[in-house]
LUMGUVEX-846980 format. One record per atom (N, C-alpha, C): x, y, z. Coordinates in steps of 0.05 Angstrom, whole numbers, padded with zeros to 5 digits, always signed. Layout:
XYZ ...
END
This chain:
+02208-03288-00179 +02189-03295-00200 +02187-03274-00221 +02188-03282-00246 +02185-03264-00269 +02158-03269-00282 +02147-03247-00294 +02121-03249-00307 +02123-03238-00335 +02112-03253-00354 +02114-03245-00383 +02086-03247-00395 +02079-03226-00410 +02056-03228-00429 +02067-03225-00457 +02060-03244-00474 +02066-03242-00503 +02039-03239-00517 +02035-03216-00529 +02010-03209-00541 +02012-03208-00572 +01998-03226-00585 +01996-03225-00614 +01972-03209-00623 +01977-03184-00630 +01955-03166-00636 +01937-03177-00658 +01911-03178-00653 +01892-03187-00673 +01895-03216-00682 +01909-03232-00666 +01915-03260-00674 +01891-03277-00677 +01870-03273-00660 +01846-03289-00661 +01831-03284-00687 +01815-03304-00695 +01801-03302-00720 +01777-03320-00720 +01764-03323-00743 +01741-03341-00746 +01749-03364-00765 +01735-03387-00764 +01742-03408-00782 +01740-03399-00812 +01759-03409-00828 +01760-03401-00856 +01758-03425-00874 +01741-03423-00894 +01738-03446-00913 +01764-03453-00926 +01780-03432-00932 +01806-03437-00946 +01826-03452-00929 +01821-03453-00903 +01838-03468-00884 +01825-03493-00874 +01805-03502-00889 +01791-03526-00881 +01774-03523-00856 +01762-03499-00853 +01746-03494-00830 +01761-03488-00804 +01787-03483-00807 +01803-03476-00784 +01809-03446-00784 +01816-03436-00761 +01826-03408-00759 +01855-03408-00766 +01867-03384-00771 +01896-03382-00775 +01912-03393-00752 +01902-03389-00727 +01916-03398-00704 +01915-03429-00703 +01893-03441-00710 +01892-03470-00711 +01909-03482-00734 +01910-03468-00756 +01923-03478-00780 +01953-03474-00779 +01963-03453-00766 +01991-03447-00766 +02008-03469-00753 +02032-03472-00762 +02051-03490-00749 +02064-03476-00725 +02056-03485-00701 +02065-03471-00676 +02075-03492-00657 +02098-03504-00662 +02107-03526-00645 +02113-03517-00616 +02122-03492-00613 +02128-03482-00585 +02102-03480-00570 +02081-03468-00581 +02056-03465-00567 +02042-03492-00564 +02045-03510-00583 +02033-03537-00581 +02044-03551-00556 +02070-03550-00553 +02082-03563-00530 +02075-03549-00504 +02075-03522-00505 +02070-03507-00481 +02041-03511-00472 +02022-03512-00491 +01994-03514-00483 +01988-03539-00466 +02002-03560-00472 +01998-03585-00457 +02007-03583-00428 +02022-03562-00422 +02032-03558-00394 +02018-03534-00382 +01997-03523-00395 +01987-03497-00387 +01956-03498-00384 +01946-03477-00370 +01918-03471-00370 +01911-03456-00396 +01889-03463-00408 +01879-03447-00431 +01850-03440-00425 +01841-03419-00437 +01813-03410-00433 +01807-03386-00451 +01784-03373-00446 +01776-03350-00461 +01773-03326-00442 +01778-03303-00454 +01775-03278-00438 +01762-03257-00455 +01745-03240-00443 +01731-03219-00456 +01746-03193-00451 +01760-03182-00470 +01778-03159-00466 +01765-03132-00471 +01743-03132-00486 +01730-03107-00494 +01705-03103-00477 +01704-03083-00460 +01681-03078-00443 +01656-03073-00460 +01633-03083-00451 +01608-03079-00465 +01604-03049-00471 +01596-03044-00495 +01590-03016-00503 +01613-03000-00513 +01638-03012-00513 +01661-02998-00522 +01670-03010-00549 +01682-02994-00566 +01691-03003-00592 +01714-03022-00589 +01715-03044-00604 +01738-03062-00603 +01762-03049-00617 +01783-03047-00602 +01808-03035-00613 +01831-03043-00596 +01855-03038-00607 +01879-03045-00592 +01883-03027-00568 +01871-03003-00568 +01873-02985-00545 +01858-02996-00521 +01832-03001-00524 +01816-03011-00502 +01825-03039-00493 +01831-03056-00513 +01838-03084-00507 +01865-03086-00493 +01885-03071-00502 +01911-03073-00488 +01911-03061-00460 +01895-03040-00457 +01891-03029-00430 +01880-03051-00412 +01860-03066-00422 +01848-03087-00406 +01869-03108-00399 +01884-03117-00418 +01904-03138-00413 +01925-03129-00393 +01931-03103-00392 +01950-03093-00373 +01937-03088-00345 +01911-03092-00343 +01898-03090-00317 +01884-03063-00312 +01881-03047-00333 +01867-03022-00331 +01839-03024-00343 +01819-03017-00327 +01791-03019-00336 +01786-02995-00356 +01782-03001-00382 +01778-02979-00400 +01753-02962-00394 +01734-02974-00381 +01710-02959-00373 +01717-02936-00354 +01739-02939-00340 +01747-02920-00319 +01768-02900-00330 +01788-02911-00345 +01811-02895-00351 +01815-02886-00380 +01798-02896-00398 +01802-02891-00427 +01792-02863-00434 +01810-02847-00447 +01803-02821-00457 +01807-02817-00487 +01813-02839-00501 +01818-02838-00529 +01844-02851-00537 +01846-02860-00561 +01870-02874-00570 +01894-02855-00575 +01889-02833-00590 +01910-02816-00598 +01926-02803-00575 +01913-02796-00553 +01929-02784-00531 +01950-02804-00521 +01944-02830-00522 +01964-02849-00513 +01988-02850-00533 +01982-02847-00558 +02004-02846-00578 +02020-02820-00575 +02006-02798-00567 +02020-02773-00563 +02042-02776-00541 +02036-02791-00521 +02056-02796-00500 +02081-02809-00511 +02077-02829-00529 +02100-02842-00541 +02116-02824-00559 +02102-02808-00575 +02116-02790-00594 +02131-02768-00579 +02122-02762-00554 +02135-02742-00538 +02121-02715-00539 +02095-02715-00547 +02080-02691-00549 +02066-02686-00521 +02072-02663-00510 +02059-02655-00485 +02033-02641-00491 +02011-02654-00484 +01985-02643-00489 +01976-02624-00466 +01965-02602-00474 +01952-02584-00454 +01924-02595-00447 +01913-02588-00425 +01887-02599-00417 +01865-02594-00438 +01868-02572-00453 +01847-02565-00472 +01852-02577-00500 +01875-02591-00503 +01881-02603-00529 +01865-02629-00534 +01860-02634-00560 +01849-02659-00569 +01869-02671-00589 +01876-02696-00585 +01894-02711-00603 +01877-02728-00622 +01887-02729-00647 +01874-02746-00667 +01896-02762-00681 +01890-02788-00687 +01908-02803-00703 +01906-02793-00732 +01929-02791-00745 +01930-02783-00773 +01943-02805-00789 +01927-02823-00800 +01938-02844-00817 +01945-02832-00845 +01965-02843-00857 +01970-02838-00886 +01959-02862-00900 +01937-02859-00914 +01922-02881-00927 +01924-02880-00957 +01915-02901-00969 +01913-02903-00998 +01884-02901-01007 +01878-02880-01023 +01852-02877-01035 +01854-02882-01065 +01832-02891-01077 +01831-02893-01106 +01834-02866-01119 +01844-02865-01143 +01851-02840-01156 +01835-02834-01181 +01817-02852-01189 +01803-02849-01214 +01780-02828-01213 +01768-02826-01189 +01744-02810-01187 +01750-02780-01187 +01731-02764-01197 +01736-02735-01198 +01734-02722-01171 +01715-02730-01155 +01710-02717-01129 +01721-02734-01106 +01732-02721-01086 +01744-02734-01063 +01724-02753-01049 +01700-02744-01046 +01680-02760-01032 +01673-02786-01046 +01679-02787-01072 +01672-02811-01087 +01694-02832-01087 +01716-02826-01074 +01739-02844-01074 +01734-02868-01055 +01749-02889-01060 +01747-02913-01043 +01773-02916-01027 +01771-02924-01002 +01795-02929-00986 +01805-02957-00992 +01829-02959-01001 +01841-02984-01010 +01858-02997-00988 +01873-02980-00974 +01893-02991-00955 +01896-02970-00933 +01892-02979-00908 +01894-02961-00885 +01923-02956-00877 +01942-02971-00888 +01970-02969-00880 +01989-02962-00903 +01978-02958-00927 +01994-02951-00951 +02017-02971-00954 +02010-02997-00954 +02029-03018-00957 +02051-03017-00936 +02043-03010-00911 +02062-03007-00889 +02086-02990-00897 +02079-02966-00906 +02100-02947-00915 +02122-02944-00894 +02146-02939-00904 +02168-02936-00885 +02165-02910-00870 +02177-02909-00846 +02175-02884-00830 +02189-02861-00844 +02211-02866-00858 +02225-02845-00871 +02208-02832-00894 +02196-02849-00910 +02179-02838-00932 +02155-02824-00920 +02143-02835-00900 +02119-02823-00888 +02126-02796-00876 +02149-02794-00863 +02157-02768-00851 +02160-02746-00873 +02170-02753-00896 +02173-02734-00917 +02145-02725-00928 +02127-02744-00930 +02100-02738-00939 +02086-02720-00919 +02089-02727-00893 +02075-02711-00872 +02087-02683-00872 +02113-02680-00877 +02125-02654-00878 +02113-02637-00900 +02106-02649-00923 +02093-02634-00944 +02065-02625-00935 +02051-02642-00921 +02025-02634-00910 +02027-02612-00890 +02046-02615-00872 +02050-02594-00851 +02056-02567-00864 +02072-02567-00885 +02080-02541-00897 +02056-02525-00907 +02035-02539-00915 +02012-02525-00926 +01988-02524-00908 +01986-02542-00889 +01961-02544-00873 +01965-02537-00844 +01989-02537-00833 +01992-02533-00804 +01987-02504-00797 +01974-02500-00775 +01968-02473-00764 +01974-02473-00734 +01969-02451-00721 +01973-02450-00692 +01952-02468-00678 +01929-02472-00691 +01908-02488-00679 +01911-02518-00685 +01923-02525-00708 +01926-02553-00716 +01955-02559-00721 +01967-02577-00705 +01995-02584-00707 +01998-02613-00714 +02016-02619-00733 +02021-02647-00742 +02047-02657-00729 +02048-02682-00722 +02072-02694-00710 +02077-02722-00723 +02101-02727-00732 +02107-02753-00745 +02109-02775-00724 +02100-02799-00732 +02102-02822-00715 +02117-02844-00729 +02106-02868-00729 +02120-02892-00741 +02103-02902-00765 +02117-02907-00787 +02104-02918-00811 +02081-02900-00819 +02057-02910-00822 +02034-02895-00831 +02020-02880-00808 +02029-02884-00783 +02014-02875-00759 +02026-02848-00750 +02010-02827-00752 +02019-02800-00744 +01998-02786-00727 +02002-02761-00720 +01986-02748-00700 +01979-02720-00708 +01955-02712-00701 +01946-02684-00704 +01937-02675-00676 +01947-02652-00667 +01938-02640-00642 +01922-02615-00648 +01898-02615-00638 +01878-02593-00643 +01875-02577-00617 +01885-02553-00618 +01884-02535-00595 +01855-02527-00590 +01846-02530-00565 +01818-02524-00557 +01799-02539-00576 +01806-02564-00582 +01790-02580-00600 +01766-02593-00586 +01750-02608-00602 +01727-02621-00593 +01729-02651-00599 +01725-02668-00579 +01724-02697-00584 +01699-02703-00599 +01702-02717-00621 +01679-02724-00637 +01682-02752-00649 +01660-02763-00658 +01660-02790-00669 +01673-02790-00696 +01694-02805-00700 +01708-02807-00725 +01712-02836-00732 +01710-02843-00758 +01711-02870-00767 +01739-02880-00770 +01744-02904-00760 +01770-02917-00763 +01773-02926-00792 +01796-02920-00805 +01798-02926-00834 +01797-02956-00839 +01807-02973-00821 +01807-03002-00826 +01779-03013-00822 +01760-02997-00813 +01732-03007-00811 +01717-03003-00837 +01728-02988-00856 +01713-02982-00881 +01730-02987-00906 +01748-03006-00904 +01764-03014-00927 +01746-03023-00950 +01753-03014-00974 +01737-03022-00997 +01711-03006-01001 +01706-02986-00983 +01682-02971-00985 +01686-02943-00995 +01666-02931-01007 +01667-02903-01015 +01668-02886-00990 +01685-02866-00990 +01691-02852-00965 +01672-02830-00957 +01656-02820-00976 +01640-02796-00971 +01625-02796-00945 +01610-02817-00939 +01593-02817-00915 +01609-02823-00890 +01635-02829-00893 +01652-02836-00870 +01671-02813-00863 +01669-02790-00877 +01687-02768-00871 +01678-02753-00846 +01695-02737-00834 +01688-02722-00810 +01665-02702-00815 +01648-02699-00796 +01627-02678-00798 +01639-02650-00795 +01660-02648-00779 +01673-02622-00775 +01684-02612-00802 +01676-02588-00810 +01684-02578-00837 +01714-02574-00840 +01728-02566-00818 +01757-02561-00820 +01772-02587-00824 +01765-02607-00808 +01779-02633-00810 +01773-02645-00838 +01748-02643-00847 +01741-02654-00873 +01757-02640-00895 +01759-02614-00894 +01773-02599-00914 +01803-02605-00914 +01814-02609-00890 +01843-02615-00888 +01848-02643-00901 +01830-02662-00898 +01834-02688-00910 +01833-02685-00941 +01814-02669-00951 +01812-02665-00980 +01837-02651-00991 +01847-02631-00977 +01871-02617-00986 +01896-02635-00984 +01896-02652-00964 +01920-02670-00962 +01922-02688-00986 +01899-02696-00997 +01900-02712-01022 +01912-02696-01045 +01904-02671-01047 +01915-02654-01069 +01945-02650-01066 +01954-02649-01041 +01983-02645-01035 +01999-02671-01041 +01987-02693-01035 +02002-02719-01036 +01999-02735-01061 +01978-02732-01076 +01972-02750-01098 +01995-02751-01119 +02007-02728-01124 +02028-02727-01144 +02056-02721-01132 +02058-02726-01106 +02084-02723-01093 +02104-02743-01104 +02129-02735-01109 +02149-02753-01120 +02151-02780-01106 +02148-02780-01080 +02150-02806-01066 +02127-02824-01074 +02103-02813-01078 +02081-02830-01086 +02083-02838-01115 +02093-02821-01132 +02097-02829-01159 +02117-02853-01161 +02138-02851-01145 +02158-02873-01144 +02146-02898-01133 +02129-02895-01112 +02116-02919-01101 +02099-02933-01121 +02083-02918-01136 +02066-02930-01156 +02083-02944-01178 +02105-02932-01185 +02122-02945-01205 +02134-02971-01195 +02137-02973-01169 +02147-02998-01157 +02125-03018-01151 +02100-03011-01158 +02078-03028-01152 +02068-03027-01124 +02075-03006-01109 +02067-03002-01081 +02043-02983-01079 +02027-02986-01059 +02005-02967-01055 +02015-02940-01047 +02005-02919-01059 +02014-02892-01052 +02000-02883-01025 +02014-02867-01010 +02003-02855-00986 +01992-02828-00994 +01967-02828-01004 +01958-02804-01018 +01937-02787-01003 +01932-02794-00978 +01913-02777-00963 +01917-02781-00933 +01912-02760-00918 +01910-02763-00889 +01882-02773-00882 +01881-02787-00859 +01855-02796-00849 +01855-02793-00818 +01837-02776-00808 +01836-02770-00780 +01816-02788-00765 +01824-02797-00742 +01807-02814-00725 +01818-02816-00697 +01804-02830-00679 +01815-02835-00652 +01818-02811-00634 +01800-02792-00636 +01803-02767-00620 +01800-02772-00590 +01816-02757-00575 +01815-02760-00546 +01829-02738-00531 +01825-02737-00505 +01837-02717-00488 +01860-02729-00472 +01876-02713-00459 +01900-02724-00445 +01893-02746-00425 +01909-02768-00426 +01903-02791-00409 +01913-02788-00380 +01902-02804-00362 +01912-02804-00335 +01911-02832-00324 +01934-02847-00329 +01936-02874-00319 +01952-02875-00293 +01944-02892-00275 +01959-02896-00251 +01984-02913-00256 +02003-02911-00238 +02028-02926-00241 +02023-02956-00241 +02034-02971-00260 +02031-03000-00261 +02045-03012-00237 +02068-03002-00229 +02082-03013-00206 +02066-03010-00181 +02054-02987-00177 +02037-02982-00154 +02013-03000-00153 +02001-03006-00177 +01977-03022-00178 +01984-03052-00173 +02005-03061-00185 +02011-03090-00185 +02035-03098-00169 +02050-03078-00159 +02073-03083-00141 +02095-03099-00155 +02098-03095-00181 +02120-03106-00197 +02130-03084-00215 +02156-03085-00221 +02168-03066-00240 +02163-03076-00268 +02151-03060-00285 +02143-03069-00311 +02157-03055-00334 +02159-03069-00357 +02172-03058-00381 +02155-03067-00405 +02156-03050-00426 +02141-03055-00451 +02161-03058-00474 +02156-03078-00491 +02171-03082-00515 +02151-03082-00538 +02151-03060-00554 +02132-03057-00576 +02143-03038-00596 +02134-03041-00621 +02143-03023-00642 +02123-03000-00647 +02099-03002-00635 +02079-02982-00642 +02075-02961-00620 +02068-02937-00628 +02067-02915-00609 +02044-02919-00589 +02022-02932-00597 +02000-02936-00578 +02010-02951-00554 +02023-02973-00557 +02032-02989-00535 +02054-02975-00519 +02072-02962-00533 +02092-02946-00519 +02080-02924-00502 +02059-02912-00513 +02045-02891-00499 +02031-02901-00474 +02018-02924-00476 +02005-02937-00453 +02026-02941-00432 +02049-02952-00440 +02070-02958-00420 +02080-02933-00407 +02085-02912-00422 +02094-02887-00410 +02073-02875-00391 +02048-02877-00399 +02027-02867-00382 +02025-02882-00356 +02033-02908-00357 +02032-02925-00333 +02059-02925-00319 +02077-02908-00326 +02104-02905-00314 +02120-02931-00316 +02117-02945-00339 +02133-02969-00345 +02157-02962-00362 +02177-02979-00362 +02200-02975-00379 +02193-02983-00408 +02199-02967-00427 +02196-02973-00455 +02223-02982-00466 +02225-03007-00476 +02250-03019-00484 +02253-03016-00515 +02272-03000-00525 +02275-02996-00554 +02287-03021-00566 +02278-03028-00590 +02288-03051-00605 +02294-03041-00634 +02319-03042-00641 +02326-03033-00668 +02313-03052-00689 +02301-03040-00710 +02289-03056-00731 +02261-03066-00725 +02250-03057-00702 +02222-03065-00696 +02204-03045-00711 +02186-03055-00728 +02171-03038-00746 +02141-03040-00742 +02131-03061-00729 +02102-03064-00728 +02091-03079-00752 +02108-03087-00771 +02099-03101-00795 +02106-03131-00793 +02101-03144-00816 +02106-03173-00817 +02136-03179-00814 +02153-03162-00825 +02181-03167-00825 +02195-03149-00805 +02188-03153-00780 +02199-03138-00758 +02222-03153-00745 +02234-03142-00725 +02257-03155-00712 +02246-03172-00689 +02236-03196-00695 +02224-03213-00675 +02245-03222-00654 +02268-03231-00664 +02289-03240-00646 +02298-03218-00627 +02299-03193-00638 +02307-03171-00621 +02288-03165-00599 +02262-03168-00605 +02241-03165-00584 +02244-03186-00563 +02248-03211-00571 +02251-03232-00551 +02275-03228-00534 +02298-03220-00546 +02322-03216-00530 +02319-03192-00511 +02305-03171-00521 +02301-03148-00503 +02284-03156-00479 +02264-03173-00483 +02247-03182-00461 +02263-03198-00441 +02280-03216-00450 +02297-03232-00432 +02316-03215-00417 +02329-03196-00431 +02349-03179-00419 +02337-03161-00397 +02314-03150-00402 +02302-03131-00383 +02294-03146-00357 +02288-03172-00360 +02281-03188-00336 +02305-03199-00322 +02325-03208-00337 +02348-03222-00325 +02372-03205-00319 +02375-03182-00333 +02398-03166-00330 +02392-03138-00317 +02367-03130-00320 +02360-03103-00309 +02342-03104-00285 +02335-03128-00277 +02320-03131-00251 +02291-03125-00252 +02279-03123-00276 +02250-03119-00278 +02235-03145-00272 +02211-03142-00262 +02195-03166-00255 +02176-03175-00277 +02168-03156-00293 +02146-03161-00313 +02153-03148-00339 +02147-03162-00361 +02151-03151-00388 +02127-03158-00405 +02119-03139-00421 +02097-03141-00440 +02108-03140-00468 +02107-03161-00483 +02118-03162-00510 +02095-03162-00530 +02093-03140-00544 +02071-03136-00563 +02081-03139-00591 +02067-03156-00607 +02074-03161-00635 +02049-03153-00652 +02053-03133-00669 +02031-03122-00685 +02024-03138-00710 +02043-03154-00720 +02040-03165-00747 +02014-03180-00752 +02004-03198-00734 +01979-03212-00741 +01956-03193-00746 +01955-03171-00732 +01933-03152-00736 +01936-03139-00763 +01960-03131-00770 +01964-03117-00796 +01957-03136-00819 +01964-03162-00817 +01957-03181-00838 +01927-03186-00839 +01914-03185-00816 +01885-03187-00816 +01872-03164-00830 +01882-03140-00825 +01871-03116-00840 +01876-03119-00870 +01898-03130-00877 +01904-03133-00906 +01888-03155-00919 +01875-03172-00902 +01859-03194-00913 +01875-03217-00924 +01900-03219-00914 +01918-03240-00925 +01919-03264-00906 +01907-03286-00914 +01907-03310-00898 +01936-03320-00895 +01950-03322-00917 +01977-03333-00917 +01996-03317-00899 +01994-03290-00900 +02012-03274-00884 +02004-03273-00855 +01978-03276-00849 +01970-03277-00821 +01980-03303-00808 +01978-03325-00823 +01989-03351-00813 +02019-03348-00809 +02033-03335-00827 +02061-03331-00825 +02068-03315-00801 +02053-03294-00795 +02058-03277-00772 +02055-03293-00746 +02035-03310-00745 +02031-03327-00721 +02054-03346-00718 +02064-03358-00740 +02086-03376-00738 +02112-03362-00729 +02116-03337-00739 +02139-03322-00729 +02137-03316-00699 +02113-03309-00690 +02109-03304-00662 +02116-03329-00645 +02108-03352-00655 +02114-03377-00641 +02144-03383-00640 +02157-03384-00663 +02184-03393-00664 +02205-03372-00659 +02199-03347-00664 +02219-03326-00662 +02216-03307-00639 +02193-03310-00624 +02189-03294-00600 +02185-03311-00575 +02164-03328-00576 +02158-03344-00552 +02180-03364-00547 +02189-03378-00567 +02210-03398-00564 +02236-03386-00551 +02247-03365-00563 +02271-03353-00551 +02267-03342-00522 +02243-03331-00516 +02238-03322-00489 +02239-03345-00469 +02226-03367-00476 +02226-03390-00459 +02255-03400-00455 +02270-03402-00477 +02297-03412-00475 +02314-03393-00458 +02311-03367-00462 +02327-03347-00447 +02322-03348-00417 +02296-03350-00409 +02289-03351-00381 +02298-03377-00368 +02295-03399-00382 +02305-03424-00371 +02335-03425-00368 +02349-03414-00388 +02378-03413-00387 +02388-03396-00363 +02373-03375-00357 +02380-03358-00334 +02372-03369-00307 +02358-03392-00308 +02349-03405-00283 +02326-03391-00269 +02310-03375-00285 +02289-03360-00273 +02263-03376-00271 +02249-03374-00249 +02222-03383-00248 +02204-03361-00260 +02184-03370-00275 +02168-03350-00289 +02140-03360-00294 +02122-03341-00298 +02095-03346-00308 +02091-03330-00334 +02080-03344-00354 +02078-03333-00381 +02049-03334-00390 +02039-03311-00400 +02012-03309-00410 +02014-03302-00440 +02001-03318-00457 +02000-03313-00486 +01971-03308-00494 +01966-03287-00510 +01939-03282-00519 +01938-03261-00541 +01916-03258-00556 +01912-03234-00572 +01898-03213-00555 +01897-03189-00565 +01881-03168-00552 +01852-03170-00560 +01848-03175-00586 +01821-03177-00598 +01824-03193-00624 +01802-03203-00635 +01804-03215-00662 +01806-03194-00683 +01820-03200-00705 +01819-03184-00730 +01813-03204-00752 +01787-03212-00756 +01781-03233-00775 +01787-03225-00804 +01800-03244-00818 +01807-03241-00846 +01782-03233-00862 +01759-03245-00856 +01735-03242-00872 +01725-03214-00873 +01730-03198-00851 +01719-03171-00850 +01741-03150-00848 +01766-03158-00843 +01789-03141-00843 +01788-03118-00823 +01774-03123-00801 +01774-03103-00780 +01770-03117-00753 +01771-03102-00731 +01769-03113-00704 +01741-03121-00697 +01739-03141-00680 +01714-03148-00667 +01718-03151-00637 +01696-03152-00623 +01697-03153-00593 +01693-03181-00582 +01696-03201-00599 +01692-03229-00590 +01713-03237-00569 +01707-03257-00553 +01725-03268-00534 +01750-03278-00548 +01773-03278-00534 +01798-03287-00545 +01810-03309-00528 +01826-03327-00540 +01838-03348-00524 +01864-03339-00509 +01867-03349-00485 +01892-03344-00470 +01905-03370-00462 +01931-03369-00458 +01947-03392-00448 +01963-03381-00425 +01962-03395-00402 +01977-03387-00378 +01994-03410-00369 +02021-03406-00369 +02040-03426-00362 +02056-03418-00337 +02060-03436-00319 +02076-03432-00294 +02099-03452-00295 +02123-03441-00296 +02147-03459-00298 +02150-03476-00273 +02139-03468-00250 +02142-03483-00225 +02122-03506-00224 +02100-03504-00239 +02079-03524-00236 +02067-03531-00263 +02082-03544-00281 +02072-03551-00307 +02048-03571-00305 +02027-03566-00320 +02004-03583-00320 +02006-03605-00340 +01986-03621-00342 +01986-03645-00360 +01960-03646-00375 +01960-03638-00400 +01935-03638-00417 +01942-03648-00444 +01921-03653-00460 +01926-03661-00488 +01914-03641-00508 +01910-03616-00499 +01898-03597-00516 +01920-03580-00530 +01911-03565-00550 +01928-03545-00564 +01916-03517-00559 +01932-03497-00565 +01924-03470-00560 +01911-03458-00585 +01885-03455-00585 +01870-03442-00607 +01842-03434-00596 +01827-03420-00613 +01801-03410-00604 +01782-03432-00596 +01781-03454-00612 +01762-03475-00607 +01768-03490-00581 +01793-03498-00578 +01799-03514-00554 +01800-03497-00529 +01807-03472-00531 +01806-03454-00508 +01777-03450-00498 +01759-03448-00517 +01731-03445-00510 +01720-03471-00498 +01729-03494-00508 +01720-03520-00497 +01731-03526-00470 +01752-03512-00462 +01764-03517-00435 +01745-03510-00412 +01727-03492-00418 +01708-03483-00398 +01717-03460-00380 +01742-03452-00383 +01752-03430-00368 +01745-03403-00382 +01734-03385-00367 +01725-03359-00379 +01728-03337-00359 +01741-03315-00368 +01744-03291-00352 +01729-03269-00366 +01708-03260-00353 +01689-03241-00366 +01699-03212-00365 +01716-03205-00346 +01726-03178-00344 +01756-03178-00350 +01762-03169-00374 +01789-03171-00384 +01810-03159-00367 +01804-03137-00353 +01824-03124-00337 +01831-03140-00312 +01816-03161-00306 +01823-03178-00283 +01841-03202-00291 +01846-03206-00317 +01862-03228-00326 +01890-03227-00314 +01902-03202-00313 +01929-03200-00303 +01932-03209-00274 +01910-03209-00259 +01911-03219-00231 +01914-03249-00231 +01907-03263-00252 +01912-03291-00254 +01942-03297-00260 +01955-03277-00272 +01983-03280-00279 +02001-03273-00255 +01995-03250-00243 +02012-03241-00221 +01999-03248-00194 
END
């Protein structure tokens, strides 16, 4: 028996007037999911424990069967695992986004955050910009490490975990009251703007009509993680297919295999087919029992506030990931159970995460069911099936 989770990050949403009162998931053309839903159980699951911030870190831990209330130590330490940074017990990791701030205002505190991802800047361009920041700001106490696209890392030796604002929570807002209280972190962010605002890469980006990556933004502070082995917990050998360091870090912390996919970016135009093929191969050719396929694009489009692109991301997930995985497993003659869901909603209307329940679909190739429903938020809620503790959902799969 093979087990598959396909996770569309941030795929859930709220009804939108522009879509005739439907959510992007309801509106999108998803023939694979439409057919699959009729043979599957659907329902709702609560992935964010009460009292915790809604995010891909806590939510994906839940979906993988780890109770965030027990094991969560912060988002950035998980990303550090993926990047290959060995944290000392006294280290604190912080996410370092390269963001887009408005440039008209005289004072840094008066600027507005326009884009948390700098138009999904390429990893190569971002690495050059981070190198410029490192050259002027890095010290023995504060070390910068490049990641993927706009997502980077700061390690603070003998640091302090403190409350820091996620940039995608304050899009379109003046940044002054959202800056770190710590004077050193605050000053580094201000200086990063001075370093980056007229960097040749950003000048060229503006000339091309792209958002400049003109400031660092620190958030997601945490201490070294300690996850137990996924195989020891669930008695199956697991693998992760994802483009983003957070999910790769969770997998490494859980002693799972991380499957590299060339051209996987975490953006709308990622290598969907490559992810699907990697998932099939790791199950059918490498002897793994479980694979977790994470697709970031719906979340990114939600943060951008683009209805059209979020719908497109969901349609790509349906036709270019789920469809090929189904075909590949059937062609290999494998019996399998497949779980499809978001980790959390990223509603277009507010452009950030929420902790609302999300819809799941559970299919068993050995025992197809017979229903007339489709997979979306409304019909999953109407099914009456509800799992209140997200970290227990995986027990329904395995």
